N, C-alpha and C positions, 0 to 999 in steps of 0.2 A: 588335583589342581592345587597349585601353591598360591599362597597369599603373599603379596609383596610386603617386605619389611618396612615399617614406618621410618626406620633409621636411614634407608637409602633415598627416601624422597620420591619413590616411583609414582605414588599416588598424586603428589603435587605436580610432578612433571607431566603426567598423563592429563591432568586437569588443565594445565596451561596449554598443552598441545591441542586439546579439544576446544578451548576458548579461542585460540588463534585460528583454527579451522573454521569455526562458526563465524568469526569476524570476517575471514576471507570470503566465505559464502555469502554473507549479507552484503559485503562491499561489492562483490561481483554482480549482485542482483540489482544494484542501484542504477539510476539513470546517469549516463555520462555522454560526453562528446569528445571526438578525436578530430583535431584539425589536420587537414592535409597540407603538404608542403608543395609549393609550385615549381621549385627548381629554376627560378628566374635567371640567376646568374650563370647557370650552366648553358642556357639558351643564348645569352648574350656572348659568352665565350665562343660558342660555335659560330655565331654570326661574325665575330671579329676574325677568327682564325680562318674559317672557310672563305670569307669574302677576300681577305688579303691573299691567301694562297691561290684562290681561283683567279683573281685579277693578275697576279704574277704569272701564272701559267698561261693565261690568255695573252699576255703582253709579250712574253719572252720565248715561248715554245712554238713548235710547228702544229700540224693538224691534230695529231693525237693529244698533245699537251693542251691545245685549245679546247678539244672535246672534254677532257678531264676538268679543265678550268670552268667550262659551262656547267658541268655537273656539280662542281663545288659551289658555284654561284647559286644554282638552284637549291642546293642544300642550305645555303646561307639564307635564301629567301624563305624557306620553310621555317627556319628557326627565328627569323624576324617575325613571322606570323605568330609563332608560339610565344615569343617574348611579349609581343603586343597583347596577346590574350591574357598573359599573367598580369599585365598592368590594368586591363579593363575589368577583369572578373576576379573575385577572391578564389583561392584554391578550392574551397569547399570543406565540408565536414561530414563525418559519419556520426549520427546521433542514435544511441541506444536508449529508447524510451520504455515506459512501462507497457504500452500497448502496441508499439511498432518500432521498426528500425528504419531510419531515414538514410537512404543511400544516394550519394551524388551520382549524376549521370556520367560524369567524367571530371577530369582535372580542369579547373578554370572554366567551367560551363555553368549556365544559369540554373538548369533544372536539377531537382532532387526528387527521388521517389520514396514515398512512405510505404513500407511493406509490412503488413501485419505478420505476427510470428507464425500463424497457422499456414501462411503461404511460403514460408522459408523451408526449403527442403534440406539443404546442406550448407555448412560453412567449414572450409578446410583450406590447407596450404598446398600449393604446388611448389615443391622445393627443387627437384631435379628435372622434371619434365616441363621445363620452361622454355619458350621460344628464345632464340639467340638475341632478339631485339628487346627483351625484357630482363630486368634484374630480379633475381629470386630472393626470397620466396614471394610468391604471388598469393594474396588472400582471395579466395574464390567463394562467392556467396550465390548459391543457386536458389531461385524462387520458382514459383509456378510457371511464369512466362518469360523470365529473363535470367541471364547469368551476369553477375557483376564481378569484375576482376580489378583488383587494386594491387599494383606492383609495390615492391619494397621502397622504391625511391619516392613514392608519394607520401610516405610517413616519415616522421622525424626519428623513429626508432622501431626496432623489431617488436618491442613490447606493446606498442600500440596495435599492431596487427594481431598479435596473440591475445590481447585483451578483448578485442572485438570478437574474435573467433570463439574464445572461451565463454564470453557472455552469451553469444548466440547458441552455442551448444548446450549451455546450462538451461537456457529457456526452452530448448527443444527436448530436454530430458536426456541428453547424450553424455553429460559429463558428471 
């Protein structure tokens, strides 16, 4: 076994690296909150475009065009509901605490579920096996009785999803 030379500074670099790793571990174990994003203006954009195009198709075209126009107006009504829900309720937040993780029941909904860590089975990402109606990656948290899914567009950045998954896996002893 060779001993590193003091002239190269290998001991100091290894010590600094160990200190940074310890700081990351202690920072990862702390309590934190991640706010979800509502996507309010995306819903308003869908309302405006789908309503205008649906009304135009209903007014100018024949039977098939009117049918497509009705479908677009129905899509617009769905996004009016979603936009109103973003105005009435906050988007929600995921809280990683010392004793449990608090998971919102959905985007812009009232309820949140506190799950103790002994009931959390898995926390992982679905990157490629994602339904066409969701943006990937999807953060999946499996508990004893429910599965919570949080798509990428509910977070302000990918690092928020990764931070939650890493903290959960650390507490479960998998990281």
